[in-house]
C-alpha positions in Angstrom: 13.0 -4.1 8.2 9.7 -5.3 6.7 7.9 -3.2 4.2 4.2 -3.0 4.6 3.9 -3.0 0.8 5.1 -6.6 0.8 1.7 -7.4 2.5 -0.5 -4.8 1.0 1.0 -3.4 -2.3 -2.0 -1.2 -3.1 -1.7 1.1 -0.1 0.0 3.9 -2.1 -3.0 4.3 -4.4 -5.0 7.5 -3.9 -8.5 6.4 -3.2 -9.7 7.8 0.1 -11.9 11.0 0.0 -12.1 13.3 3.0 -15.7 12.5 4.0 -15.1 9.0 5.6 -12.1 10.6 7.5 -14.5 13.2 8.9 -12.3 16.0 7.6 -13.9 19.3 6.4 -12.4 20.3 3.0 -11.9 23.9 4.2 -9.9 22.6 7.2 -7.9 20.3 4.9 -6.9 23.1 2.5 -6.0 25.3 5.4 -3.6 22.6 6.6 -2.3 22.4 3.1 -1.6 26.2 3.0 0.2 25.9 6.3 2.5 23.1 4.8 1.2 20.4 7.2 0.3 17.9 4.5 2.6 15.5 2.6 1.9 17.2 -0.8 2.8 20.2 -2.8 1.3 23.6 -2.1 -1.8 24.8 -4.1 -1.1 26.0 -7.6 -2.8 29.1 -9.1 -5.5 27.0 -10.8 -6.4 25.1 -7.6 -6.8 28.3 -5.6 -9.5 29.5 -8.0 -11.6 26.4 -7.3 -14.0 26.6 -4.3 -12.7 24.3 -1.5 -15.9 22.4 -1.4 -15.5 21.4 -5.0 -11.9 20.4 -5.0 -11.4 16.7 -5.4 -9.1 15.1 -2.8 -8.1 11.4 -2.7 -5.5 10.1 -0.3 -3.5 6.9 0.0 -3.4 5.1 3.4 -0.1 6.7 4.5 -1.5 10.2 4.0 -4.9 9.3 5.4 -3.1 8.2 8.6 -1.1 11.4 8.7 -4.3 13.5 8.3 -5.9 11.6 11.3 -2.7 12.2 13.3 -3.0 16.0 12.5 -6.6 16.0 13.5 -5.9 14.3 16.8 -3.1 16.7 17.6 -5.1 19.8 16.7 -7.9 18.5 19.0 -5.3 18.6 21.7 -4.4 22.2 20.7 -0.9 21.2 19.6 0.7 24.1 17.8 1.5 24.1 14.0 5.2 24.3 14.5 5.3 21.0 16.5 3.1 19.3 13.8 5.5 20.6 11.1 8.5 19.2 12.9 6.6 15.9 13.4 5.8 15.7 9.7 9.5 16.1 8.8 10.3 13.2 11.2 7.5 10.8 10.1 8.2 11.3 6.4 12.0 10.7 6.7 13.7 7.4 6.2 13.9 5.2 9.3 17.3 5.3 11.0 17.9 1.8 12.2 19.2 1.1 15.7 20.9 -2.2 15.3 21.6 -2.3 19.1 18.0 -2.2 20.0 16.5 -5.4 21.4 14.4 -7.1 18.7 15.9 -5.1 15.8 16.9 -6.9 12.6 20.6 -7.5 11.8 22.3 -5.5 9.1 22.2 -8.5 6.8 18.5 -9.0 7.4 17.9 -5.4 6.6 19.8 -5.6 3.3 17.8 -8.8 2.4 14.5 -7.0 3.1 15.5 -4.0 0.9 16.6 -6.3 -2.0 13.1 -7.8 -2.1 11.7 -4.3 -3.0 14.0 -3.3 -5.8 14.6 -4.5 -9.4 17.1 -7.4 -9.8 19.4 -5.3 -12.0 20.1 -3.0 -9.0 21.0 -5.8 -6.5 24.8 -6.0 -7.0 25.3 -2.2 -7.0 23.0 -1.9 -3.9 24.9 -4.5 -1.9 28.3 -3.0 -2.9 27.4 0.5 -1.9 25.0 -0.1 1.0 26.0 1.0 4.5 24.2 2.3 7.5 25.3 5.9 6.7 24.1 6.1 3.1 20.9 4.1 3.4 18.5 7.0 2.7 20.4 8.1 -0.4 20.5 4.6 -1.9 16.8 4.0 -1.1 15.8 7.2 -2.9 18.1 6.1 -5.9 16.8 2.6 -6.4 13.2 2.7 -5.0 10.3 4.3 -6.9 8.8 7.5 -5.5 5.6 5.8 -4.3 7.3 2.8 -2.6 9.9 4.8 -0.7 7.2 5.9 1.9 7.1 2.3 3.2 10.7 2.9 4.6 9.8 6.1 6.4 8.7 6.4 10.0 5.0 6.7 9.0 5.5 3.6 6.9 6.9 1.8 10.0 3.8 2.7 12.0 1.6 0.9 9.5 4.0 -2.0 9.3 4.0 -2.4 13.1 0.2 -2.3 13.4 -0.9 -4.1 10.2 1.9 -6.6 9.6 3.7 -7.2 12.9 0.6 -6.8 15.2 2.4 -4.3 17.5 0.8 -1.5 19.3 3.0 1.6 18.8 2.9 5.2 19.8 4.4 8.4 18.6 6.0 10.2 21.5 6.6 13.9 21.2 9.3 15.1 23.6 9.8 18.7 24.5 13.0 19.7 26.3 11.9 21.7 29.4 14.7 24.4 29.3 15.2 24.9 25.6 11.8 23.8 24.2 13.6 21.7 21.6 11.5 18.9 20.1 12.4 15.3 19.7 10.4 12.3 18.6 10.4 8.5 19.0 8.3 5.5 18.1 7.6 3.5 21.2 6.4 -0.2 21.0 3.8 -0.9 23.7 3.2 -4.7 23.7 2.0 -6.9 26.5 3.8 -9.9 24.9 7.1 -8.1 24.6 10.2 -9.8 26.1 11.5 -8.8 29.5 14.4 -7.0 27.8 12.1 -5.1 25.5 9.9 -4.0 28.4 12.9 -2.9 30.4 14.2 -0.9 27.4 10.8 0.8 27.0 10.6 1.6 30.7 14.1 3.2 30.6 13.0 5.3 27.6 9.9 6.6 29.3 11.5 7.0 32.8 14.4 9.0 31.4 12.1 11.4 29.6 9.4 11.5 32.2 11.8 12.9 34.8 13.3 15.6 32.5 10.9 16.6 29.7 7.3 17.2 28.7 5.8 14.2 26.8 2.8 13.7 24.5 2.0 10.1 23.8 -0.1 9.4 20.7 -1.2 5.7 20.3 -1.5 4.7 16.6 -3.6 1.6 17.0 -6.8 3.5 17.8 -6.3 5.7 14.7 -5.8 2.7 12.3 -8.7 0.9 14.0 -11.0 3.7 12.8 -10.3 2.8 9.2 -11.9 -0.6 9.8 -14.6 0.2 12.3 -16.7 2.5 10.2 -19.0 0.9 7.6 -18.5 3.8 5.1 -14.8 3.1 5.0 -15.2 -0.7 4.3 -15.2 -0.4 0.5 -11.8 1.4 0.6 -10.3 -1.2 2.9 -11.5 -3.8 0.4 -10.0 -2.0 -2.6 -6.7 -1.7 -0.8 -6.7 -5.5 -0.2 -6.9 -5.2 3.6 -9.6 -7.9 3.7 -9.0 -11.3 2.1 -11.6 -13.2 0.1 -12.9 -15.2 3.1 -13.2 -12.1 5.3 -15.1 -10.4 2.5 -17.6 -13.3 2.6 -18.1 -12.7 6.3 -18.6 -9.0 5.7 -21.2 -9.7 3.0 -23.1 -12.0 5.5 -23.2 -9.1 7.9 -24.6 -6.8 5.2 -27.3 -9.1 3.9 -28.2 -10.4 7.5 -27.6 -14.0 6.4 -25.4 -14.7 9.4 -26.8 -16.3 12.6 -23.7 -16.5 14.8 -20.0 -15.6 14.6 -17.4 -17.1 16.9 -14.0 -15.6 17.0 -10.9 -17.0 18.7 -8.5 -14.1 19.1 -4.7 -14.5 19.0 -4.6 -14.1 22.8 -6.8 -17.2 23.1 -9.8 -15.1 24.1 -13.1 -16.2 22.5 -15.9 -13.9 21.4 -19.3 -15.0 20.2 -21.8 -12.7 18.5 -25.3 -14.2 18.4 -27.4 -12.4 15.8 -30.6 -14.5 16.2 -32.0 -11.8 18.5 -30.1 -8.9 17.2 -32.3 -6.1 15.8 -29.5 -4.1 14.2 -26.5 -6.2 13.2 -24.7 -3.2 11.7 -24.1 -1.5 15.0 -21.3 -1.9 17.5 -20.9 -5.6 17.0 -20.3 -5.1 13.3 -17.7 -2.4 14.1 -15.8 -4.8 16.4 -15.9 -7.6 13.9 -14.5 -5.4 11.1 -11.7 -4.2 13.4 -10.8 -7.7 14.4 -10.7 -8.9 10.8 -8.8 -5.8 9.4 -6.2 -5.9 12.1 -5.9 -9.7 11.9 -6.5 -10.0 15.6 -7.8 -13.5 15.3 -6.6 -17.1 15.0 -9.9 -18.5 13.7 -13.4 -17.3 12.9 -16.4 -19.5 12.4 -19.5 -18.1 10.7 -22.8 -19.9 11.0 -25.4 -18.9 8.4 -29.1 -18.8 9.0 -29.4 -21.9 6.9 -26.9 -23.6 9.3 -24.1 -23.7 6.8 -20.6 -22.9 8.1 -17.6 -20.8 7.0 -14.3 -21.2 8.9 -11.6 -18.6 8.4 -8.0 -19.1 9.6 -5.6 -16.3 9.9 -2.8 -17.4 7.6 -1.0 -14.0 7.7 -0.3 -14.5 11.4 1.0 -18.0 10.8 3.5 -16.5 8.2 4.8 -13.8 10.6 
């Protein structure tokens, strides 16, 4: 089980205000009063402050959760369902070692050992088992880092590190109205076994239950597409030094052409010699491709005909 914090260790820092997420403060604090958010209820002093003046800064995990709430409320999903989903997403991942493509038990232990201090290694290995994994993680992992091993952490790991398109599937049992949840991996390049396993999951539930499928990739993509969110992505380390040079060239209009070879071998070329507004849809697409590391190579041609070539080293290391 890979921790997203191995790739981006700053994601737990609280830096993101509500405005770039397009969340009204009054709505946010209503959600907080309902217990929907991953934080403590308002104390007496907070309640005295007008909601428009209360300062809110979120880490990436909580920002994603707020976007999920927003999406579900737009679909008129009730608060009870969202509360149940919150409990699921912020709980420790229960590993299914029989699932196709899952890590072995030894691989999982090795992954956890990379995240905890050396002095805990021997005790951890001696006590670690499939049954007591959540208890041990809470014991040896600091409070901020533990979120990487929850289901919401796994969503970010899949999208940002493993380049997998995943969905939250909300399952409502027809007769009893009981709720269940699963994380489905929807990947074109999946193996035949993985595709068959996914088909069986959906087919079983489609025929017996009500399903809501919420794809996560479009929500994470929003964090990169919007220009007013770019500075936060940079502060979290989501763009490397070469990618930041390319973004700067977009801002100061010093780029003439950008050619992108995507990891599916598709090539996209953006020619800005005739572009009036280079900060529009093309810039959004470029930010998304860079942030999600959906490229093998990018070549930037400046207006003075100098070149910058960026190779995706993260993908090579996966």
